[in-house]
N, C-alpha and C positions, 0 to 999 in steps of 0.2 A: 456660644456656638460650639458644636452643632446642637440643634434642638430637634423637636419631633419631626418636622418636615425633612430635615437633612438625614436623620436616622432612617426614616421611611424610604427615602430615595435610595440610600445605601442598601437597605434590606431588599428592595425590589430588584435592583441590579444584580445583587448576589444570587437571589432566587432564580433569576433568569439564566445565569451563566455558570453556577457551580453545583446546583443540585444534580445529584447522580455521579459526581466526581468522587474519586477515592483519594485519600490522603496518602502520599508516598513518604513524606517526611515533615517534621516539625522543627523549626529553628527558633530558639529563644535568645535574643540579644541581651536582655536584662531580666534576670530572674524576678526582680521586684515588680516587674510589670504584670506578673501573674499573682493575683490576690489570693486565689484558692485553687487547689487541685494540681499543683505542679507535679506532684509525685505520680499522678495518673497520666502524664503526658504520653508515655509509651503506648497506652491503650489507643490513642487517637491515630497512631500510625496504622494504616490499612483499613481504617474506618471509612465508611461512605457517608457523604453528606445527603441528608434526606429532606431537609427543609431549612428555611430562613424566615424569621419573623422579627418584628419590632416590639419591644416593651418599653414604654416611655421614651427615653433617649438612648436606650441600649439596643443592640442587635444580637439576637439569639440564633446561633447556628446549631442545628440538630444533626447528630451522627448516629450511625448504627454499625455494630460489629458483632457478629455471632449472636444476633438476636438481642443484644444488650444496647440500650440507648443512653447516650450522654450528650452534653451540651457545652458549647463555648459561648459565654456571655461577654460581649464586648461593650464596655462602657466608653462612650466617645468623649465624655468629659468636656473640657473647654476647647481642646485642640486635637482630639483624636479623629483619625480617619481610617477607614478600611479601603484598601486600594488593590487594584489588579497589578500584575507584574510590570506591564509596560507603561503604567502611569507614573510620570516623573514628579518628583517633589523637590522643593528648594533645598532641603537639608536631609538627604537620604540617611544620614547617621542616626536620625531619630526613628528609623524603622526598627522596632523592638521585638517583633514576632512575625514569623512567616509560616504559613501552611502551604506546602508544595503539593500540587494536585496532579492527577493523571485521569484521563478518560472524560474530561469535560472541556468546555469552551475556553476556560481560563486555566493557566498553569500555576498560579499562585494567588493567595490572599495575604496581603501585608497589613500589619497594624502599625500605623505611624502616629506618634504622639510626643511632640517635643516637650510639652510642659508636664506630662505624665499625671494629670489630675484624674484621668480615667485609668481603668485597669481591666485585665482579662480574668475571667474565672472559668475553670474547667470543672463541670458539675455533673452529678447524676441527677435523677429526677427529684429526689428529696432535697438536694442542694439547690436546684432550680426553684423549687417551691419556696424555700427559705429566702432565696435571692429576690424573688419577685414580691413576696408578701411583705417584706420589710422595707422595700424601696419604692413601690409604685402604688399610687392611688388609682382611681378610675381613669381610663383613657379619655381625653377630651373629644375624640372622634366617636366615642361609643356612649359616653355618659348621657343619660336621658335629661330632658329639660327639667323634669320634676326633681330629679336627684340633684341637678346642678343648682336649682333655686334653693333647695333645702340646704345644700352645702354653704351657700352664701349666707342664708338667714341664720345659720347655727354658729357663726363665728364673728368675733369682733376684730379679726385681723384686717390689716389694710388690704385693699382689693388686689393690688398688683403683687404683694407678697403672697397672698393666698393662691393666685393663679400660678405662681412660680414654685409653690411648695409641692415637691414631687410626691410626698405621701398623701397630699390632699387631692391633687389631680396631676397626672404624670405626663411630662413631655414638653411643657411650655417653659420657655426661658425668657430672657430679657427682651429680645428683639420682638417676638410675637406678642408678648404681654403688652408692650407699648402700643403696637399697631392695633390690637383688639380694643384696648381701652379708648384710644382716640376715635375709632370708628363707632364705638358705643357711646361716646360723649360722657365717659366716666373718668373721674380724677384717679390717678394711681394710688393716692393716699385715702381715698374714700373708705370708710369703715364698711366692711362687707355686709353686715346685717342691717345697715341703713339703706341699702340699695332696694328700691321698690321692686315689686314682683315683675312689672312689665319691663323695667330696665334690665333686670336679671335675665328674663326670657330673651330680650334682645341681645344681650351679651352672649348668651349660650349660642344663638344662631350665628352671630358674627364670629365667635370663636371657631366654629366648624368651618365657616366660609373661608376665613383667613388661612387656616391650616391646609384645607384642601386645595386652595388656589396656590399656596406656596409649594405643596407637593407636586402639583401639575407643572409648575415652572422650575422644578429641580431644586427647590430650596433657595436660600440666600447665601451667595458667596461673599461673605464678609471676612476680611483678613485672609486666612489660608484655606478656607473650606472649598472642597470640590468633591464630586461624586467618585465612586470607585474607578470609573472609566476616565476620570480626568475632566469631565465637563463641569462648567460652572453653573451654579443656580442663578436664575434670572429674576427671582422674586425681589431682589434688592432694588430693582428698578421700580417696584410698586410700593416701596416703603414711603409712608406719608409723614411720619414724625421721627422714626428712629435715627439718631445721629444727625438731626437737622436743626439743632438749637440755633436760634438767631435768624432762621428763615421764616418767611411769611406762612401763616397757617394755610393749609390746602383748602380750607373752607372759605377763604377770602373774607374772614371776619375782621381783618385789619390788625390782628395780633401776631406777634412773633412766637414761634415755638420756643418753649422754655426747657431748660435742663435742670433737674434737681439731683443732688448727689446724696445717695444713701449707700446701702450695701451694693446696689447696682444703679447706674444712672437711669433716671426716668425722663422721658421726653413727652411733652404734652402741651396743649394750647390752654392757657389760663382762662380764656373766655369760653371756649367750647366745652371745656371739661372742668366746670366749677366744682369746688368741694362743697357738698351739701349735707344737711342734716337738721335736726331739731334746733329751733332758735334758743341760744343761750350764750351769754358772756361775750359780747362783741363790743370793741371800742377802737378808738383811733390808733392807739398804741399797737394793738394786735393787727389792725389793718395795715399799718406801716411795715410790720414785720412779715405779714403774710398777705400781700396785695391781691393774690388770686383766690383768697378764701371768700366764699359766699357769705352774705349776712345770715343765711339760714343754717350755716354749719355749726354744729356743736363742737366747741374747741377742745376736743379730747387730745390730751398730750401736747397741745401746742405750746403751753407755757411751762412745761416740765423741763 
């Protein structure tokens, strides 16, 4: 958290309320929160905000001053939020950057980030091009079905890891990857290039549906996330498997949702999301260790 839907909600609220406002002052509480461009901070004073957009999980704010254009790229990371002045937080000491504004609906944009996994970058056009090219793959709301199917067929990565790889496809994190894969009936550890074309096409459609639905509901307020105006996202009420280990499968298949521990926890139904692949090397010992593995699964890496 936050992921693509939460970043999109933040970008939309900012676009509605701060475009056209002029920066009257910039306050930096921790200099290490600015990854790049701190020396250019003075330029942003008296600059006017002309646009706000999302790239992956980052929010990009565009400024103009004397016909020169620069950008503020806000990485939200795991705990980062962009907030308006009157939005209250549990721990205000973790507000590390403030843009004070005049001439707009809102008087401040605050960057709050207690764990500081995200950073801010103050960039010119060349800097923004570098920032986006090295960080972001195609946007999951824009990528074509053909491109997405090709992406899966060209890699031996595990499916959930691929969906969360920001240089492969930008913006999906753990919550939405789990939800997409459950709806598509695909196991998180399925090898990507073993997914059949029809299943890959179905996942592409579900990916867009899940993200758009989450955006329309304001994202998922898990832990400390809320939008710039303080509203909570309601998509958490639609979660089918995320953080629901030990609960019955929503498909009423008679199986409990399982949690597996890796780099990030995966939540899935062992019956509805069987691990599948070419027939090879299956025995009782493997079955005992991996009870949800289909007999058709090629046991790649299982015994390593």
